[in-house]
Backbone as XML, in Angstrom:
<?xml version="1.0"?>
<chain id="A" units="angstrom">
  <residue number="1" name="UNK">
    <atom name="N" x="188.233" y="-66.698" z="6.905"/>
    <atom name="CA" x="188.372" y="-67.665" z="7.894"/>
    <atom name="C" x="187.481" y="-67.248" z="9.026"/>
  </residue>
  <residue number="2" name="UNK">
    <atom name="N" x="187.152" y="-66.019" z="9.423"/>
    <atom name="CA" x="186.022" y="-65.746" z="10.493"/>
    <atom name="C" x="184.817" y="-66.154" z="9.885"/>
  </residue>
  <residue number="3" name="UNK">
    <atom name="N" x="184.321" y="-66.127" z="8.415"/>
    <atom name="CA" x="183.077" y="-66.304" z="7.870"/>
    <atom name="C" x="183.038" y="-67.759" z="8.254"/>
  </residue>
  <residue number="4" name="UNK">
    <atom name="N" x="183.986" y="-68.651" z="7.930"/>
    <atom name="CA" x="183.726" y="-70.008" z="8.024"/>
    <atom name="C" x="183.240" y="-70.471" z="9.491"/>
  </residue>
  <residue number="5" name="UNK">
    <atom name="N" x="183.742" y="-69.847" z="10.445"/>
    <atom name="CA" x="183.746" y="-70.170" z="12.051"/>
    <atom name="C" x="182.098" y="-69.751" z="12.198"/>
  </residue>
  <residue number="6" name="UNK">
    <atom name="N" x="181.872" y="-68.510" z="11.770"/>
    <atom name="CA" x="180.326" y="-67.847" z="11.945"/>
    <atom name="C" x="179.479" y="-69.026" z="11.128"/>
  </residue>
  <residue number="7" name="UNK">
    <atom name="N" x="179.597" y="-69.303" z="10.268"/>
    <atom name="CA" x="178.836" y="-70.169" z="9.267"/>
    <atom name="C" x="178.628" y="-71.471" z="9.983"/>
  </residue>
  <residue number="8" name="UNK">
    <atom name="N" x="179.716" y="-72.208" z="10.344"/>
    <atom name="CA" x="179.833" y="-73.328" z="11.240"/>
    <atom name="C" x="178.672" y="-73.122" z="12.457"/>
  </residue>
  <residue number="9" name="UNK">
    <atom name="N" x="178.965" y="-72.412" z="13.112"/>
    <atom name="CA" x="178.294" y="-72.207" z="14.434"/>
    <atom name="C" x="176.845" y="-71.963" z="14.084"/>
  </residue>
  <residue number="10" name="UNK">
    <atom name="N" x="176.545" y="-71.013" z="13.187"/>
    <atom name="CA" x="174.964" y="-70.606" z="12.906"/>
    <atom name="C" x="174.503" y="-72.093" z="12.311"/>
  </residue>
  <residue number="11" name="UNK">
    <atom name="N" x="175.206" y="-72.729" z="11.509"/>
    <atom name="CA" x="174.867" y="-74.129" z="11.004"/>
    <atom name="C" x="174.455" y="-75.056" z="11.985"/>
  </residue>
  <residue number="12" name="UNK">
    <atom name="N" x="175.348" y="-75.199" z="13.135"/>
    <atom name="CA" x="175.073" y="-75.901" z="14.287"/>
    <atom name="C" x="173.871" y="-75.662" z="14.875"/>
  </residue>
  <residue number="13" name="UNK">
    <atom name="N" x="173.696" y="-74.307" z="15.140"/>
    <atom name="CA" x="172.738" y="-73.841" z="16.032"/>
    <atom name="C" x="171.171" y="-74.110" z="15.108"/>
  </residue>
  <residue number="14" name="UNK">
    <atom name="N" x="171.207" y="-73.878" z="13.837"/>
    <atom name="CA" x="170.087" y="-74.216" z="13.145"/>
    <atom name="C" x="169.874" y="-75.554" z="12.844"/>
  </residue>
  <residue number="15" name="UNK">
    <atom name="N" x="170.862" y="-76.368" z="12.705"/>
    <atom name="CA" x="170.697" y="-78.053" z="12.729"/>
    <atom name="C" x="170.131" y="-78.475" z="14.027"/>
  </residue>
  <residue number="16" name="UNK">
    <atom name="N" x="170.424" y="-77.982" z="15.242"/>
    <atom name="CA" x="169.877" y="-78.421" z="16.401"/>
    <atom name="C" x="168.417" y="-77.996" z="16.458"/>
  </residue>
  <residue number="17" name="UNK">
    <atom name="N" x="168.101" y="-76.536" z="16.235"/>
    <atom name="CA" x="166.758" y="-76.232" z="16.446"/>
    <atom name="C" x="165.844" y="-77.065" z="15.453"/>
  </residue>
  <residue number="18" name="UNK">
    <atom name="N" x="166.281" y="-77.270" z="14.141"/>
    <atom name="CA" x="165.615" y="-78.019" z="13.257"/>
    <atom name="C" x="165.280" y="-79.389" z="13.679"/>
  </residue>
  <residue number="19" name="UNK">
    <atom name="N" x="166.284" y="-80.160" z="14.236"/>
    <atom name="CA" x="166.190" y="-81.387" z="14.828"/>
    <atom name="C" x="165.164" y="-81.384" z="15.953"/>
  </residue>
  <residue number="20" name="UNK">
    <atom name="N" x="165.286" y="-80.516" z="16.821"/>
    <atom name="CA" x="164.274" y="-80.548" z="18.054"/>
    <atom name="C" x="162.766" y="-80.337" z="17.366"/>
  </residue>
  <residue number="21" name="UNK">
    <atom name="N" x="162.816" y="-79.924" z="16.364"/>
    <atom name="CA" x="161.317" y="-79.482" z="15.875"/>
    <atom name="C" x="161.050" y="-80.795" z="14.842"/>
  </residue>
  <residue number="22" name="UNK">
    <atom name="N" x="161.781" y="-81.839" z="14.941"/>
    <atom name="CA" x="161.398" y="-82.978" z="14.197"/>
    <atom name="C" x="161.803" y="-83.158" z="12.601"/>
  </residue>
  <residue number="23" name="UNK">
    <atom name="N" x="162.653" y="-82.203" z="12.260"/>
    <atom name="CA" x="163.238" y="-82.486" z="10.800"/>
    <atom name="C" x="164.561" y="-82.915" z="11.043"/>
  </residue>
  <residue number="24" name="UNK">
    <atom name="N" x="165.182" y="-82.690" z="9.765"/>
    <atom name="CA" x="166.489" y="-83.281" z="9.617"/>
    <atom name="C" x="167.648" y="-82.135" z="9.952"/>
  </residue>
  <residue number="25" name="UNK">
    <atom name="N" x="168.622" y="-82.688" z="10.803"/>
    <atom name="CA" x="169.574" y="-82.005" z="11.296"/>
    <atom name="C" x="170.423" y="-81.659" z="10.070"/>
  </residue>
  <residue number="26" name="UNK">
    <atom name="N" x="170.582" y="-82.398" z="9.157"/>
    <atom name="CA" x="171.774" y="-81.968" z="8.169"/>
    <atom name="C" x="171.134" y="-80.940" z="7.230"/>
  </residue>
  <residue number="27" name="UNK">
    <atom name="N" x="169.798" y="-80.982" z="6.811"/>
    <atom name="CA" x="169.339" y="-80.130" z="6.102"/>
    <atom name="C" x="169.427" y="-78.559" z="6.757"/>
  </residue>
  <residue number="28" name="UNK">
    <atom name="N" x="168.857" y="-78.764" z="7.857"/>
    <atom name="CA" x="168.733" y="-77.160" z="8.537"/>
    <atom name="C" x="170.375" y="-76.885" z="8.846"/>
  </residue>
  <residue number="29" name="UNK">
    <atom name="N" x="171.222" y="-77.797" z="9.062"/>
    <atom name="CA" x="172.744" y="-77.328" z="8.978"/>
    <atom name="C" x="173.256" y="-76.626" z="7.951"/>
  </residue>
  <residue number="30" name="UNK">
    <atom name="N" x="172.874" y="-77.412" z="6.809"/>
    <atom name="CA" x="173.235" y="-76.690" z="5.751"/>
    <atom name="C" x="172.637" y="-75.276" z="5.283"/>
  </residue>
  <residue number="31" name="UNK">
    <atom name="N" x="171.204" y="-75.258" z="5.491"/>
    <atom name="CA" x="170.408" y="-73.738" z="5.284"/>
    <atom name="C" x="171.208" y="-72.712" z="6.305"/>
  </residue>
  <residue number="32" name="UNK">
    <atom name="N" x="171.439" y="-73.054" z="7.486"/>
    <atom name="CA" x="171.783" y="-72.149" z="8.456"/>
    <atom name="C" x="173.213" y="-71.732" z="8.159"/>
  </residue>
  <residue number="33" name="UNK">
    <atom name="N" x="174.231" y="-72.619" z="7.747"/>
    <atom name="CA" x="175.606" y="-72.630" z="7.283"/>
    <atom name="C" x="175.610" y="-71.703" z="6.157"/>
  </residue>
  <residue number="34" name="UNK">
    <atom name="N" x="174.659" y="-71.682" z="5.116"/>
    <atom name="CA" x="174.889" y="-71.008" z="3.892"/>
    <atom name="C" x="174.362" y="-69.685" z="3.965"/>
  </residue>
  <residue number="35" name="UNK">
    <atom name="N" x="173.231" y="-69.284" z="4.542"/>
    <atom name="CA" x="172.671" y="-68.158" z="4.995"/>
    <atom name="C" x="172.636" y="-67.844" z="6.421"/>
  </residue>
  <residue number="36" name="UNK">
    <atom name="N" x="173.802" y="-67.509" z="7.015"/>
    <atom name="CA" x="173.906" y="-67.791" z="8.729"/>
    <atom name="C" x="172.593" y="-67.064" z="9.139"/>
  </residue>
  <residue number="37" name="UNK">
    <atom name="N" x="172.247" y="-65.754" z="9.138"/>
    <atom name="CA" x="171.261" y="-65.118" z="10.082"/>
    <atom name="C" x="170.164" y="-65.611" z="9.567"/>
  </residue>
  <residue number="38" name="UNK">
    <atom name="N" x="169.742" y="-65.479" z="8.232"/>
    <atom name="CA" x="168.303" y="-65.976" z="7.696"/>
    <atom name="C" x="168.137" y="-67.383" z="7.890"/>
  </residue>
  <residue number="39" name="UNK">
    <atom name="N" x="169.140" y="-68.274" z="7.741"/>
    <atom name="CA" x="168.829" y="-69.669" z="8.015"/>
    <atom name="C" x="168.551" y="-70.229" z="9.335"/>
  </residue>
  <residue number="40" name="UNK">
    <atom name="N" x="169.212" y="-69.459" z="10.247"/>
    <atom name="CA" x="168.898" y="-69.782" z="11.728"/>
    <atom name="C" x="167.416" y="-69.237" z="12.045"/>
  </residue>
  <residue number="41" name="UNK">
    <atom name="N" x="167.179" y="-68.176" z="11.722"/>
    <atom name="CA" x="165.568" y="-67.604" z="11.834"/>
    <atom name="C" x="164.550" y="-68.203" z="11.107"/>
  </residue>
  <residue number="42" name="UNK">
    <atom name="N" x="165.110" y="-68.758" z="9.956"/>
    <atom name="CA" x="164.013" y="-69.893" z="9.392"/>
    <atom name="C" x="163.792" y="-71.096" z="9.998"/>
  </residue>
  <residue number="43" name="UNK">
    <atom name="N" x="164.998" y="-71.736" z="10.502"/>
    <atom name="CA" x="164.882" y="-72.624" z="11.520"/>
    <atom name="C" x="163.907" y="-72.489" z="12.786"/>
  </residue>
  <residue number="44" name="UNK">
    <atom name="N" x="164.143" y="-71.312" z="13.333"/>
    <atom name="CA" x="163.534" y="-71.033" z="14.643"/>
    <atom name="C" x="161.788" y="-70.825" z="14.236"/>
  </residue>
  <residue number="45" name="UNK">
    <atom name="N" x="161.469" y="-70.230" z="13.049"/>
    <atom name="CA" x="160.208" y="-69.996" z="12.731"/>
    <atom name="C" x="159.445" y="-71.301" z="11.966"/>
  </residue>
  <residue number="46" name="UNK">
    <atom name="N" x="160.396" y="-72.375" z="11.691"/>
    <atom name="CA" x="159.770" y="-73.396" z="10.976"/>
    <atom name="C" x="158.576" y="-74.384" z="11.983"/>
  </residue>
  <residue number="47" name="UNK">
    <atom name="N" x="157.635" y="-74.444" z="11.247"/>
    <atom name="CA" x="156.716" y="-75.271" z="11.985"/>
    <atom name="C" x="156.991" y="-76.750" z="12.145"/>
  </residue>
  <residue number="48" name="UNK">
    <atom name="N" x="156.985" y="-77.203" z="13.508"/>
    <atom name="CA" x="157.366" y="-78.595" z="13.881"/>
    <atom name="C" x="156.363" y="-79.525" z="13.703"/>
  </residue>
  <residue number="49" name="UNK">
    <atom name="N" x="156.848" y="-80.694" z="13.289"/>
    <atom name="CA" x="155.763" y="-81.646" z="13.289"/>
    <atom name="C" x="155.339" y="-82.310" z="14.541"/>
  </residue>
  <residue number="50" name="UNK">
    <atom name="N" x="156.081" y="-82.101" z="15.631"/>
    <atom name="CA" x="155.757" y="-82.561" z="16.864"/>
    <atom name="C" x="154.393" y="-82.083" z="17.393"/>
  </residue>
  <residue number="51" name="UNK">
    <atom name="N" x="153.798" y="-81.031" z="17.074"/>
    <atom name="CA" x="152.532" y="-80.445" z="17.342"/>
    <atom name="C" x="151.384" y="-81.177" z="16.573"/>
  </residue>
  <residue number="52" name="UNK">
    <atom name="N" x="151.731" y="-81.672" z="15.406"/>
    <atom name="CA" x="150.555" y="-82.234" z="14.750"/>
    <atom name="C" x="149.983" y="-83.261" z="15.141"/>
  </residue>
  <residue number="53" name="UNK">
    <atom name="N" x="148.517" y="-83.638" z="14.994"/>
    <atom name="CA" x="148.025" y="-84.704" z="15.363"/>
    <atom name="C" x="148.204" y="-85.814" z="14.850"/>
  </residue>
  <residue number="54" name="UNK">
    <atom name="N" x="148.031" y="-87.011" z="15.644"/>
    <atom name="CA" x="148.505" y="-88.273" z="15.084"/>
    <atom name="C" x="147.231" y="-89.470" z="15.520"/>
  </residue>
  <residue number="55" name="UNK">
    <atom name="N" x="147.515" y="-90.413" z="14.547"/>
    <atom name="CA" x="146.486" y="-91.734" z="14.974"/>
    <atom name="C" x="147.457" y="-92.953" z="14.721"/>
  </residue>
  <residue number="56" name="UNK">
    <atom name="N" x="146.834" y="-94.005" z="15.078"/>
    <atom name="CA" x="147.447" y="-95.415" z="15.146"/>
    <atom name="C" x="146.897" y="-95.899" z="14.220"/>
  </residue>
  <residue number="57" name="UNK">
    <atom name="N" x="147.692" y="-96.746" z="13.283"/>
    <atom name="CA" x="147.437" y="-97.689" z="12.119"/>
    <atom name="C" x="146.464" y="-99.038" z="13.091"/>
  </residue>
  <residue number="58" name="UNK">
    <atom name="N" x="145.399" y="-99.332" z="12.574"/>
    <atom name="CA" x="144.825" y="-100.392" z="13.092"/>
    <atom name="C" x="145.228" y="-101.675" z="13.058"/>
  </residue>
  <residue number="59" name="UNK">
    <atom name="N" x="145.953" y="-101.746" z="11.872"/>
    <atom name="CA" x="146.686" y="-102.947" z="11.542"/>
    <atom name="C" x="147.999" y="-103.435" z="12.210"/>
  </residue>
  <residue number="60" name="UNK">
    <atom name="N" x="148.911" y="-102.456" z="12.328"/>
    <atom name="CA" x="150.169" y="-102.563" z="12.788"/>
    <atom name="C" x="150.442" y="-101.632" z="14.066"/>
  </residue>
  <residue number="61" name="UNK">
    <atom name="N" x="149.799" y="-100.839" z="14.127"/>
    <atom name="CA" x="149.871" y="-100.157" z="15.619"/>
    <atom name="C" x="150.953" y="-99.096" z="15.557"/>
  </residue>
  <residue number="62" name="UNK">
    <atom name="N" x="151.528" y="-98.596" z="14.021"/>
    <atom name="CA" x="152.524" y="-97.581" z="13.867"/>
    <atom name="C" x="151.790" y="-96.240" z="14.144"/>
  </residue>
  <residue number="63" name="UNK">
    <atom name="N" x="152.343" y="-95.147" z="14.712"/>
    <atom name="CA" x="151.598" y="-94.036" z="14.796"/>
    <atom name="C" x="151.949" y="-93.133" z="13.375"/>
  </residue>
  <residue number="64" name="UNK">
    <atom name="N" x="150.858" y="-92.754" z="12.838"/>
    <atom name="CA" x="150.922" y="-91.977" z="11.752"/>
    <atom name="C" x="150.389" y="-90.537" z="11.989"/>
  </residue>
  <residue number="65" name="UNK">
    <atom name="N" x="150.834" y="-89.438" z="10.972"/>
    <atom name="CA" x="150.164" y="-88.344" z="10.927"/>
    <atom name="C" x="148.825" y="-88.521" z="10.677"/>
  </residue>
  <residue number="66" name="UNK">
    <atom name="N" x="147.959" y="-87.250" z="11.255"/>
    <atom name="CA" x="146.676" y="-87.606" z="10.875"/>
    <atom name="C" x="146.332" y="-87.297" z="9.395"/>
  </residue>
  <residue number="67" name="UNK">
    <atom name="N" x="146.841" y="-86.493" z="8.574"/>
    <atom name="CA" x="146.714" y="-86.161" z="7.109"/>
    <atom name="C" x="146.962" y="-87.627" z="6.399"/>
  </residue>
  <residue number="68" name="UNK">
    <atom name="N" x="148.074" y="-88.668" z="6.909"/>
    <atom name="CA" x="148.298" y="-89.504" z="5.969"/>
    <atom name="C" x="147.122" y="-90.599" z="5.477"/>
  </residue>
  <residue number="69" name="UNK">
    <atom name="N" x="147.169" y="-90.968" z="4.266"/>
    <atom name="CA" x="146.117" y="-91.641" z="3.716"/>
    <atom name="C" x="146.292" y="-93.103" z="3.805"/>
  </residue>
  <residue number="70" name="UNK">
    <atom name="N" x="147.736" y="-93.531" z="3.840"/>
    <atom name="CA" x="148.046" y="-94.651" z="3.892"/>
    <atom name="C" x="149.329" y="-94.853" z="4.919"/>
  </residue>
  <residue number="71" name="UNK">
    <atom name="N" x="149.341" y="-96.083" z="5.565"/>
    <atom name="CA" x="150.334" y="-96.472" z="6.821"/>
    <atom name="C" x="151.503" y="-96.715" z="5.943"/>
  </residue>
  <residue number="72" name="UNK">
    <atom name="N" x="152.858" y="-95.925" z="6.219"/>
    <atom name="CA" x="153.851" y="-96.250" z="5.702"/>
    <atom name="C" x="154.678" y="-97.631" z="6.204"/>
  </residue>
  <residue number="73" name="UNK">
    <atom name="N" x="154.284" y="-98.200" z="7.117"/>
    <atom name="CA" x="154.764" y="-99.555" z="7.420"/>
    <atom name="C" x="154.233" y="-100.639" z="6.600"/>
  </residue>
  <residue number="74" name="UNK">
    <atom name="N" x="152.630" y="-100.823" z="6.811"/>
    <atom name="CA" x="152.138" y="-101.779" z="6.240"/>
    <atom name="C" x="151.252" y="-101.547" z="5.017"/>
  </residue>
  <residue number="75" name="UNK">
    <atom name="N" x="151.185" y="-100.414" z="4.536"/>
    <atom name="CA" x="150.424" y="-100.147" z="3.657"/>
    <atom name="C" x="148.806" y="-99.886" z="3.523"/>
  </residue>
  <residue number="76" name="UNK">
    <atom name="N" x="148.273" y="-100.145" z="4.493"/>
    <atom name="CA" x="146.818" y="-100.268" z="4.910"/>
    <atom name="C" x="146.350" y="-98.581" z="4.563"/>
  </residue>
  <residue number="77" name="UNK">
    <atom name="N" x="145.196" y="-98.808" z="3.916"/>
    <atom name="CA" x="144.707" y="-97.344" z="3.784"/>
    <atom name="C" x="143.966" y="-96.882" z="4.902"/>
  </residue>
  <residue number="78" name="UNK">
    <atom name="N" x="144.081" y="-95.540" z="5.604"/>
    <atom name="CA" x="143.587" y="-95.237" z="6.865"/>
    <atom name="C" x="142.336" y="-94.540" z="6.573"/>
  </residue>
  <residue number="79" name="UNK">
    <atom name="N" x="141.268" y="-94.972" z="7.264"/>
    <atom name="CA" x="140.183" y="-94.299" z="7.201"/>
    <atom name="C" x="139.970" y="-93.018" z="7.763"/>
  </residue>
  <residue number="80" name="UNK">
    <atom name="N" x="139.327" y="-91.650" z="7.365"/>
    <atom name="CA" x="139.051" y="-90.888" z="8.007"/>
    <atom name="C" x="137.874" y="-90.744" z="8.891"/>
  </residue>
  <residue number="81" name="UNK">
    <atom name="N" x="137.913" y="-91.154" z="10.069"/>
    <atom name="CA" x="136.431" y="-91.028" z="10.923"/>
    <atom name="C" x="136.201" y="-89.956" z="11.817"/>
  </residue>
  <residue number="82" name="UNK">
    <atom name="N" x="135.123" y="-90.002" z="12.460"/>
    <atom name="CA" x="134.977" y="-89.064" z="13.455"/>
    <atom name="C" x="135.753" y="-89.165" z="14.862"/>
  </residue>
  <residue number="83" name="UNK">
    <atom name="N" x="136.182" y="-90.756" z="15.031"/>
    <atom name="CA" x="137.178" y="-90.969" z="16.049"/>
    <atom name="C" x="138.292" y="-90.355" z="15.845"/>
  </residue>
  <residue number="84" name="UNK">
    <atom name="N" x="138.762" y="-90.130" z="14.857"/>
    <atom name="CA" x="140.014" y="-89.476" z="14.177"/>
    <atom name="C" x="140.088" y="-88.272" z="14.858"/>
  </residue>
  <residue number="85" name="UNK">
    <atom name="N" x="138.896" y="-87.216" z="14.771"/>
    <atom name="CA" x="139.145" y="-85.757" z="15.171"/>
    <atom name="C" x="139.317" y="-85.863" z="16.719"/>
  </residue>
  <residue number="86" name="UNK">
    <atom name="N" x="138.639" y="-86.777" z="17.506"/>
    <atom name="CA" x="138.799" y="-86.668" z="18.749"/>
    <atom name="C" x="140.147" y="-86.760" z="19.642"/>
  </residue>
</chain>
């Protein structure tokens, strides 16, 4: 019974940390709940996509990740230009 309580709270903490870093709450909840200590540490060390450079699609204006080749909203092929690096 004590393991279930500990696993739940570690899962909750891992889910919150994962969500703050831009990932799925449910996935990190499961990871941190199944392996409590290791899962929470993995969620803390996980690289967040919040820090990744972004650019806007010229057609629809959706903000896309810099490494995306296509806009996920309108399907336009995104060019990689010097303006993208700035």
